[in-house]
C-alpha positions as a Markdown table, in Angstrom:
| # | Residue | x | y | z |
|---|---|---|---|---|
| 1 | Unk | 109.2 | -103.0 | -104.5 |
| 2 | Unk | 106.4 | -100.5 | -104.5 |
| 3 | Unk | 107.0 | -99.7 | -100.9 |
| 4 | Unk | 110.7 | -99.1 | -101.6 |
| 5 | Unk | 109.9 | -96.7 | -104.4 |
| 6 | Unk | 107.3 | -94.8 | -102.5 |
| 7 | Unk | 109.5 | -94.6 | -99.3 |
| 8 | Unk | 112.4 | -93.3 | -101.4 |
| 9 | Unk | 110.2 | -90.5 | -102.9 |
| 10 | Unk | 108.8 | -89.7 | -99.5 |
| 11 | Unk | 112.3 | -89.5 | -98.0 |
| 12 | Unk | 113.4 | -86.8 | -100.5 |
| 13 | Unk | 110.1 | -84.9 | -100.2 |
| 14 | Unk | 110.4 | -84.9 | -96.4 |
| 15 | Unk | 114.0 | -83.9 | -96.4 |
| 16 | Unk | 113.2 | -81.0 | -98.8 |
| 17 | Unk | 110.2 | -79.9 | -96.7 |
| 18 | Unk | 112.2 | -80.0 | -93.5 |
| 19 | Unk | 115.1 | -78.1 | -95.0 |
| 20 | Unk | 112.7 | -75.4 | -96.2 |
| 21 | Unk | 111.0 | -75.3 | -92.8 |
| 22 | Unk | 114.3 | -74.8 | -91.0 |
| 23 | Unk | 115.6 | -72.2 | -93.5 |
| 24 | Unk | 112.3 | -70.3 | -93.0 |
| 25 | Unk | 113.1 | -70.3 | -89.3 |
| 26 | Unk | 116.5 | -68.8 | -90.2 |
| 27 | Unk | 118.4 | -71.6 | -88.4 |
| 28 | Unk | 122.1 | -72.1 | -89.2 |
| 29 | Unk | 122.8 | -74.9 | -91.6 |
| 30 | Unk | 124.9 | -76.9 | -89.2 |
| 31 | Unk | 125.9 | -80.6 | -89.3 |
| 32 | Unk | 123.6 | -81.4 | -86.4 |
| 33 | Unk | 120.6 | -79.8 | -88.2 |
| 34 | Unk | 121.5 | -81.9 | -91.3 |
| 35 | Unk | 121.6 | -85.0 | -89.2 |
| 36 | Unk | 118.3 | -84.1 | -87.6 |
| 37 | Unk | 116.7 | -83.6 | -91.1 |
| 38 | Unk | 118.1 | -87.0 | -92.2 |
| 39 | Unk | 116.9 | -88.9 | -89.2 |
| 40 | Unk | 113.4 | -87.4 | -89.3 |
| 41 | Unk | 113.1 | -87.9 | -93.0 |
| 42 | Unk | 114.2 | -91.5 | -92.5 |
| 43 | Unk | 111.5 | -92.2 | -89.9 |
| 44 | Unk | 108.9 | -90.6 | -92.2 |
| 45 | Unk | 110.1 | -92.7 | -95.0 |
| 46 | Unk | 110.0 | -95.9 | -93.0 |
| 47 | Unk | 106.5 | -95.1 | -91.9 |
| 48 | Unk | 105.3 | -94.6 | -95.4 |
| 49 | Unk | 106.9 | -97.8 | -96.5 |
| 50 | Unk | 105.1 | -99.7 | -93.7 |
| 51 | Unk | 101.8 | -98.0 | -94.6 |
| 52 | Unk | 102.2 | -99.1 | -98.2 |
| 53 | Unk | 103.0 | -102.6 | -97.1 |
| 54 | Unk | 99.9 | -102.7 | -94.9 |
| 55 | Unk | 97.6 | -101.5 | -97.7 |
| 56 | Unk | 99.3 | -103.7 | -100.3 |
| 57 | Unk | 99.1 | -106.8 | -98.1 |
| 58 | Unk | 102.8 | -107.5 | -97.9 |
| 59 | Unk | 102.9 | -106.9 | -94.2 |
| 60 | Unk | 101.1 | -110.2 | -93.6 |
| 61 | Unk | 103.5 | -112.3 | -95.7 |
| 62 | Unk | 105.4 | -113.8 | -92.7 |
| 63 | Unk | 102.1 | -115.3 | -91.4 |
| 64 | Unk | 101.6 | -117.2 | -94.7 |
| 65 | Unk | 105.0 | -118.8 | -94.8 |
| 66 | Unk | 105.0 | -122.6 | -95.0 |
| 67 | Unk | 107.8 | -124.8 | -93.9 |
| 68 | Unk | 110.5 | -125.9 | -96.4 |
| 69 | Unk | 109.8 | -129.6 | -95.7 |
| 70 | Unk | 106.1 | -129.1 | -96.5 |
| 71 | Unk | 106.9 | -127.7 | -99.9 |
| 72 | Unk | 109.5 | -130.4 | -100.7 |
| 73 | Unk | 107.1 | -133.2 | -99.7 |
| 74 | Unk | 104.3 | -131.7 | -101.7 |
| 75 | Unk | 106.3 | -132.5 | -104.9 |
| 76 | Unk | 104.9 | -129.5 | -106.7 |
| 77 | Unk | 107.7 | -128.2 | -109.0 |
| 78 | Unk | 106.3 | -124.7 | -109.2 |
| 79 | Unk | 106.2 | -124.3 | -105.4 |
| 80 | Unk | 109.8 | -125.8 | -105.1 |
| 81 | Unk | 111.0 | -123.3 | -107.8 |
| 82 | Unk | 109.4 | -120.4 | -106.0 |
| 83 | Unk | 111.0 | -121.6 | -102.7 |
| 84 | Unk | 114.5 | -121.8 | -104.3 |
| 85 | Unk | 114.0 | -118.4 | -106.0 |
| 86 | Unk | 113.0 | -116.8 | -102.7 |
| 87 | Unk | 109.4 | -116.0 | -103.6 |
| 88 | Unk | 106.5 | -116.9 | -101.2 |
């Protein structure tokens, strides 16, 4: 959730900065320039989200997954509830 919030903030900041940069260069505000700003801001946003996941430790979650059968056979009701709710 933290990576989503930070990447959303970074997207808007990157789009704002890119728009100011292109306006300072006195480029026309065309549709292709708007699409370029959106794509570049999206890549910057994705990168910031991945960086937050890496520092937060969420990037390694798929490595720690256990099989569904192991959780069910363990008989631990908390682990089964987490599995059914979608938490790792």
